[in-house]
C-alpha positions in Angstrom: -13.9 -9.1 7.5 -15.2 -5.1 8.5 -13.1 -3.5 6.0 -13.8 -0.1 8.4 -11.4 -1.4 10.8 -8.3 0.8 12.5 -5.1 -1.5 11.6 -2.4 1.3 12.4 -3.3 4.2 13.7 0.4 6.5 13.2 0.3 6.0 9.2 -3.7 6.1 8.9 -4.0 2.1 7.4 -7.4 0.5 7.3 -8.6 -3.2 6.7 -9.7 -1.9 3.5 -6.4 -0.9 2.7 -5.2 -4.4 3.3 -7.7 -6.1 1.3 -6.4 -3.5 -1.8 -3.0 -4.2 -1.6 -3.5 -7.8 -1.6 -6.0 -7.0 -4.4 -3.7 -5.9 -6.5 -0.8 -8.1 -6.3 1.0 -8.1 -2.8 2.1 -11.6 -1.9 3.6 -11.7 1.9 3.3 -9.2 4.9 6.0 -7.7 4.0 5.0 -6.4 0.1 1.3 -5.3 2.6 3.7 -3.1 4.3 5.7 -1.4 1.5 2.3 -0.8 -0.4 0.3 0.2 2.9 3.3 2.1 5.1 0.8 -0.4 7.7 4.0 -0.6 10.4 6.4 2.1 9.6 6.2 4.6 12.8 5.9 3.1 16.2 5.6 -0.4 15.0 3.3 -1.7 17.5 0.9 -2.8 14.7 2.7 -5.0 13.0 2.2 -8.6 15.0 -1.5 -7.6 15.2 -1.6 -6.6 11.6 1.0 -9.5 10.4 -2.2 -11.8 11.5 -4.3 -10.3 9.9 -2.9 -10.0 7.1 -2.2 -14.1 6.7 -5.7 -14.5 7.8 -6.7 -12.3 4.1 -3.6 -14.0 2.2 -4.5 -17.7 3.0 -8.5 -16.7 2.0 -7.5 -15.1 -1.7 -5.0 -18.2 -2.4 
């Protein structure tokens, strides 16, 4: 995946931020969300972002 992909416009969270959170030890969506503040404003990105986080977590097993 391309790290320069905007995932959450409200909180300026990019794909690279998700990858970093996982690299730093996030083990599930809630931990990634807490580390990045993904979806904390309007929440419209949560469904889409959850799929991306699950893909990233599966790759890092």
